N, C-alpha and C positions, 0 to 999 in steps of 0.2 A: 759788140767791138764795134766801134763812136766812129766812123769818116768825114770827114772832112767835102763835105762835097760844094765846088762850087769853089774853092779853092785855091790863086792860077801860084804852083809851086814860080822860082825863083835862084835858080842859082848861076854864078857868075865867076871867070876866070879872070885873071889879066895880066896881061903880058908886063912882065919888067920890063926887059931889055931886048933893044925887037935888033941891034946889034949879032947878040950868037943864033946861031944857025940850027940850036936843039933850042930854045925857048918855043916855040909850034907844036912842037912832039910832049913836052915838059904841062904846058899848058892843058893843050889835050889829054894825057895824063889824070893830070890836078882834077879834068873838067870829069875825066871819065869816077874817080874816083871819090868823085862827091856826091855825084848820081848815084852810082853802086850803094853809100853812105847815105842815100836820102829816101832808097828806096820803086828809084823810079825802072830798072829794070822789073825787078816783082809784080810793077807795076799794070804795066806793060804787056809782063804776059797775060795779069787777070785781064786785059784788056782785047786777051788779041779775038779771045771768039767771049758772045751775047752769053749769058748762063742762065735762063728764069729762077721766077724768085720759087717756084715747089723744087724747082731741083736743087736748085743751092740747096735748101730745108732736108731734100734727101740724102746730101752731099756729105752734109754737116753730118744728119747725126749717124750715113755711116763711118764719117770718124770719128764721132762720141763709141759708135759699140764696139771698134778697132781700138780704139785711148785703153774702156776703162773690159776691154777681155771679154766680155759675156760668151759671146763665139764658139771660145775657146770651150769652156766645161762641155 
């Protein structure tokens, strides 16, 4: 799976009516929805801890093995 390394994401929300007191809350909800759709929170969790390349390979191998069910025989 190829990832775009070094690219910056840009998500923006525009406040439409400043006189409405719920405008800010609505904008925050919209921002959270856009970030979730963009996968921002998953990326944060993925980057929370460093995983060495060899450990990453082991995890992927373990996941493949689990998915295929080879160890269940």
